[in-house]
VEXDREN-2710 file (C-alpha; in Angstrom, 1 decimal):
% VEXDREN-2710
k/r/px/py/pz
1/MET/-27.3/10.4/16.9
2/LYS/-24.5/10.7/19.4
3/TRP/-22.2/8.4/21.3
4/ASP/-22.1/8.9/25.1
5/ILE/-18.8/7.4/26.2
6/CYS/-17.0/7.9/29.4
7/PRO/-14.6/4.9/29.9
8/ARG/-13.4/6.0/33.3
9/LYS/-16.9/6.2/34.8
10/SER/-18.8/3.5/32.9
11/LYS/-18.4/0.1/31.4
12/HIS/-21.0/0.6/28.7
13/LEU/-21.3/2.4/25.4
14/VAL/-24.6/4.4/25.3
15/VAL/-26.0/4.9/21.8
16/GLU/-28.6/7.6/21.9
17/GLU/-30.8/9.0/19.2
18/ALA/-33.6/11.5/19.4
19/GLY/-37.0/9.9/19.8
20/ARG/-35.6/6.5/20.7
21/PRO/-34.7/5.0/24.1
22/LYS/-31.0/4.8/25.1
23/GLU/-29.4/1.5/24.4
24/ARG/-26.4/0.3/26.4
25/VAL/-23.8/-2.1/25.1
26/ALA/-21.0/-3.5/27.2
27/VAL/-17.6/-2.5/25.9
28/PRO/-14.3/-4.1/27.1
29/TRP/-12.6/-0.8/27.9
30/ASN/-9.7/-2.5/29.8
31/SER/-8.6/-4.1/26.5
32/LEU/-8.1/-0.7/24.9
33/PRO/-4.9/0.9/26.3
34/VAL/-5.7/3.9/24.1
35/TYR/-7.5/5.4/27.1
36/ASP/-4.2/6.0/28.8
37/HIS/-3.5/8.7/26.3
38/ALA/-5.6/11.7/27.2
39/THR/-4.5/13.6/24.1
40/CYS/-5.7/10.8/21.8
41/TRP/-9.0/10.7/23.7
42/ASN/-9.6/14.4/23.5
43/GLU/-8.6/15.1/19.9
44/ASP/-8.2/12.0/17.7
45/LEU/-11.2/10.1/18.9
46/THR/-13.5/13.1/18.3
47/VAL/-12.4/12.9/14.6
48/SER/-13.1/9.1/14.5
49/PHE/-16.6/9.5/15.9
50/ARG/-17.4/12.3/13.5
51/TYR/-16.4/10.0/10.7
52/LEU/-18.5/7.2/12.1
53/GLU/-21.5/9.5/12.4
54/ILE/-21.5/10.3/8.7
55/HIS/-20.4/6.9/7.5
56/ASP/-22.7/4.3/6.0
57/PHE/-22.5/2.3/9.3
58/ALA/-24.2/5.0/11.2
59/TYR/-26.9/5.2/8.5
60/ALA/-27.3/1.4/8.8
61/TYR/-28.0/1.9/12.5
62/GLN/-30.5/4.7/12.0
63/THR/-32.4/2.5/9.5
64/ARG/-32.3/-0.4/12.1
65/LEU/-30.1/-2.6/9.8
66/ALA/-27.4/-2.7/12.5
67/THR/-27.7/-3.5/16.2
68/PRO/-26.0/-1.5/19.0
69/SER/-23.5/-4.3/19.5
70/MET/-22.5/-4.0/15.8
71/VAL/-22.0/-0.3/16.3
72/ALA/-19.9/-0.9/19.4
73/GLU/-17.8/-3.4/17.5
74/GLN/-17.0/-0.9/14.8
75/ILE/-16.1/1.7/17.4
76/ILE/-13.8/-0.7/19.1
77/LEU/-12.1/-1.3/15.8
78/ALA/-11.7/2.4/15.4
79/LEU/-10.2/2.8/18.9
80/GLU/-7.8/0.0/18.3
81/ASP/-6.6/1.6/15.1
82/PHE/-6.0/4.8/16.9
83/LYS/-4.0/2.9/19.5
84/THR/-1.9/1.5/16.6
85/PHE/-1.3/4.8/14.7
86/GLN/-2.4/8.0/16.3
87/CYS/-1.2/7.4/19.8
88/LYS/2.4/6.8/18.8
89/PRO/5.1/9.4/18.0
90/SER/5.0/10.5/14.4
91/ALA/8.4/8.8/13.7
92/ALA/6.9/5.4/14.6
93/VAL/5.3/5.1/11.2
94/LEU/8.6/5.8/9.3
95/PRO/9.6/2.1/9.1
96/TYR/6.2/1.2/7.6
97/VAL/6.5/4.1/5.1
98/GLY/10.0/2.8/4.2
99/VAL/8.7/-0.7/3.5
100/ALA/5.9/0.7/1.3
101/CYS/8.4/2.9/-0.6
102/LEU/10.1/-0.3/-1.8
103/GLY/7.1/-0.4/-4.2
104/ALA/7.9/3.1/-5.4
105/ILE/11.6/2.1/-5.9
106/LEU/10.5/-0.9/-8.0
107/PHE/8.2/1.4/-10.0
108/GLY/11.1/3.7/-11.0
109/TYR/13.5/0.8/-11.5
110/HIS/11.3/-1.2/-13.9
111/LEU/10.4/1.9/-15.7
112/ASP/14.0/2.7/-16.6
113/VAL/15.9/-0.5/-16.5
114/VAL/15.2/-1.4/-20.1
115/ASN/16.8/1.8/-21.4
116/GLY/20.4/0.7/-20.8
117/ALA/19.7/-3.0/-21.4
118/LEU/17.8/-2.9/-24.7
119/ASP/20.7/-3.0/-27.1
120/TYR/22.4/-5.8/-25.3
121/LEU/19.1/-7.7/-24.7
122/SER/18.3/-7.4/-28.4
123/SER/21.6/-8.7/-29.5
124/ASP/21.5/-11.6/-27.0
125/LEU/18.0/-12.7/-27.9
126/SER/18.5/-12.1/-31.7
127/ILE/15.9/-9.4/-32.1
128/SER/18.3/-6.6/-32.9
129/ARG/16.8/-6.3/-36.4
130/ASN/13.2/-6.5/-35.3
131/ILE/12.4/-3.0/-34.3
132/VAL/8.7/-3.8/-33.7
133/LEU/9.6/-6.5/-31.2
134/GLN/12.0/-4.2/-29.4
135/GLY/9.2/-1.6/-29.2
136/TRP/6.9/-4.2/-27.6
137/VAL/9.6/-5.1/-25.0
138/VAL/9.7/-1.5/-24.0
139/SER/6.0/-0.5/-24.2
140/THR/4.4/-3.6/-22.8
141/LEU/5.4/-2.4/-19.3
142/LEU/3.7/0.9/-19.7
143/ALA/0.5/-0.6/-21.3
144/ASP/0.1/-3.1/-18.5
145/ALA/1.0/-0.5/-15.8
146/THR/-2.1/1.4/-17.0
147/MET/-4.3/-1.7/-16.4
148/GLY/-2.6/-2.3/-13.0
149/SER/-3.3/1.2/-11.8
150/PHE/-7.0/0.8/-12.5
151/THR/-7.2/-2.4/-10.4
152/GLY/-4.9/-1.4/-7.5
153/GLY/-7.5/0.5/-5.5
154/SER/-10.2/-2.2/-5.8
155/LEU/-7.8/-5.0/-4.9
156/ALA/-6.7/-3.0/-1.8
157/ASP/-10.3/-2.5/-0.7
158/LYS/-11.1/-6.2/-1.2
159/PHE/-8.0/-7.8/0.3
160/GLY/-6.6/-5.1/2.5
161/ARG/-3.5/-2.9/1.9
162/THR/-0.8/-5.2/3.2
163/LYS/-2.0/-8.3/1.5
164/THR/-2.3/-6.5/-1.8
165/PHE/1.2/-5.3/-1.4
166/GLN/2.4/-8.9/-0.9
167/LEU/0.5/-10.1/-4.0
168/ASP/2.0/-7.2/-5.9
169/ALA/5.5/-8.1/-4.7
170/ILE/5.0/-11.7/-6.0
171/LEU/4.0/-10.4/-9.4
172/LEU/7.0/-8.1/-9.5
173/ALA/9.4/-10.9/-8.4
174/ILE/8.1/-13.4/-11.0
175/GLY/8.2/-10.8/-13.7
176/ALA/11.8/-9.8/-12.9
177/PHE/12.9/-13.5/-12.8
178/VAL/11.2/-14.2/-16.2
179/CYS/13.0/-11.2/-17.7
180/ALA/16.3/-12.2/-16.3
181/THR/16.1/-15.8/-17.6
182/ALA/14.4/-15.2/-20.9
183/GLN/15.7/-17.1/-23.9
184/SER/13.5/-15.5/-26.6
185/ASP/10.6/-13.1/-26.6
186/GLN/9.7/-14.4/-23.1
187/THR/11.0/-11.1/-22.0
188/MET/7.6/-9.6/-23.0
189/ILE/5.8/-11.9/-20.5
190/GLY/8.1/-10.8/-17.7
191/ARG/7.6/-7.1/-18.7
192/LEU/3.9/-7.7/-18.7
193/LEU/3.9/-9.0/-15.2
194/CYS/6.1/-6.2/-14.0
195/GLY/3.9/-3.7/-15.7
196/ILE/0.8/-4.9/-13.9
197/GLY/2.8/-4.9/-10.7
198/ILE/4.1/-1.3/-10.9
199/GLY/0.7/-0.2/-11.9
200/ILE/-0.8/-1.6/-8.7
201/SER/2.0/-0.1/-6.6
202/SER/1.5/3.3/-8.2
203/ALA/-2.0/3.4/-6.6
204/LEU/-1.2/1.5/-3.5
205/VAL/2.0/3.2/-2.2
206/PRO/0.6/6.7/-1.8
207/LEU/-2.7/5.3/-0.5
208/TYR/-1.1/3.3/2.2
209/ILE/1.3/6.1/3.2
210/SER/-1.5/8.7/3.5
211/GLU/-3.7/6.3/5.6
212/ILE/-1.1/5.4/8.2
213/SER/0.5/8.8/8.6
214/PRO/-0.4/11.0/11.5
215/THR/-2.1/14.2/10.5
216/GLU/0.8/16.5/11.4
217/ILE/3.3/14.8/8.9
218/ARG/0.9/13.4/6.4
219/GLY/1.6/16.1/3.8
220/ALA/5.3/15.7/4.1
221/LEU/5.2/12.0/3.8
222/GLY/2.9/12.3/0.7
223/SER/5.9/13.5/-1.3
224/VAL/8.1/10.5/-0.3
225/ASN/6.5/8.3/-2.9
226/GLN/7.8/10.6/-5.7
227/ILE/11.3/10.8/-4.2
228/PHE/11.6/7.0/-4.1
229/ILE/10.4/6.7/-7.7
230/CYS/13.3/8.9/-8.7
231/ILE/15.6/6.8/-6.5
232/GLY/14.5/3.8/-8.4
233/ILE/15.1/5.4/-11.8
234/LEU/18.6/6.4/-10.6
235/ALA/19.3/2.9/-9.4
236/ALA/18.3/1.5/-12.8
237/LEU/20.8/3.9/-14.5
238/MET/23.6/3.0/-12.2
239/ALA/22.8/-0.7/-12.6
240/GLY/23.7/-0.4/-16.3
241/LEU/27.2/0.8/-15.7
242/PRO/28.9/-2.6/-16.0
243/LEU/27.2/-3.3/-19.4
244/ALA/30.1/-2.0/-21.4
245/GLY/32.4/-4.7/-20.0
246/ASN/29.9/-7.5/-19.7
247/PRO/27.2/-7.7/-22.4
248/LEU/25.3/-10.3/-20.5
249/TRP/25.0/-8.0/-17.5
250/TRP/21.5/-7.1/-18.7
251/ARG/20.1/-10.3/-17.1
252/THR/21.5/-9.3/-13.8
253/MET/20.0/-5.9/-14.2
254/PHE/16.5/-7.4/-14.4
255/GLY/17.3/-10.1/-11.8
256/ILE/18.3/-7.5/-9.2
257/ALA/14.7/-6.4/-8.9
258/VAL/13.8/-9.7/-7.2
259/VAL/15.6/-8.6/-4.0
260/PRO/13.5/-5.5/-3.2
261/SER/10.3/-7.4/-4.3
262/PHE/11.1/-10.1/-1.7
263/LEU/11.9/-7.5/0.9
264/LEU/8.5/-5.8/0.2
265/ALA/6.6/-9.0/0.6
266/LEU/8.5/-9.8/3.8
267/GLY/8.2/-6.3/5.2
268/MET/4.5/-6.1/4.6
269/ALA/4.0/-9.2/6.7
270/LEU/5.3/-7.1/9.7
271/CYS/3.5/-3.9/8.8
272/PRO/0.1/-2.9/10.3
273/GLU/-3.0/-2.7/8.2
274/SER/-4.6/0.7/7.4
275/PRO/-7.3/1.9/9.8
276/SER/-10.3/-0.3/9.4
277/TRP/-12.8/2.5/8.7
278/LEU/-10.9/3.6/5.6
279/PHE/-11.7/0.6/3.5
END
């Protein structure tokens, strides 16, 4: 199968397959400014059509499960995605990467925030003599992060990357608030929610970054996730500095995480979705 497309000479998409007559589908080329970018047309679109040729959608067409208009619709979506991502300077994706990396910062922060706060938390909640309960406060996050990491990819496929980020941010914000306002072992409930949240973000952040990044800087941006996890760990350590003078500061340490969670949810409302053929 091949796609015969010449937007400057024709208003139709011609879908041709050996042994079958050519089928023409009207395509609104004027609505796709991507054609003003010769480089994108010559290089990036070739990649997109290769992908469509080996993708399940092309198979559906070959087996007559999809009409030419459905094929054209999918190609239009692909072209619009390239207009959004591949036809912009590489630096254009950096704000979106920065928003996504808030999830990596929260991962590192929640992972380490309990280290400095545990003694003060235990004293305030009267569990300083219950070593088992203290262990649960620490390990609940890691156990639930494992579960969250298994579900992050499937949620992203079902709801889309940006919406899953927003759901994840809500979980992280609620978890941080519950931890900050806990009066008993409610801290474990907050840590449970935060654990699921960071597990989802551990799968979602590198996935989203790799999908929206232009090919020439995709490898470099792939390491940004790890850098921001370390920044989150460092932030958690620095947040514990006032504890010596204020034993109740541990509540503020947990509560601080609500701010980046809110910024993540808000920022993702302004970020573009990943290219449509990737999920």
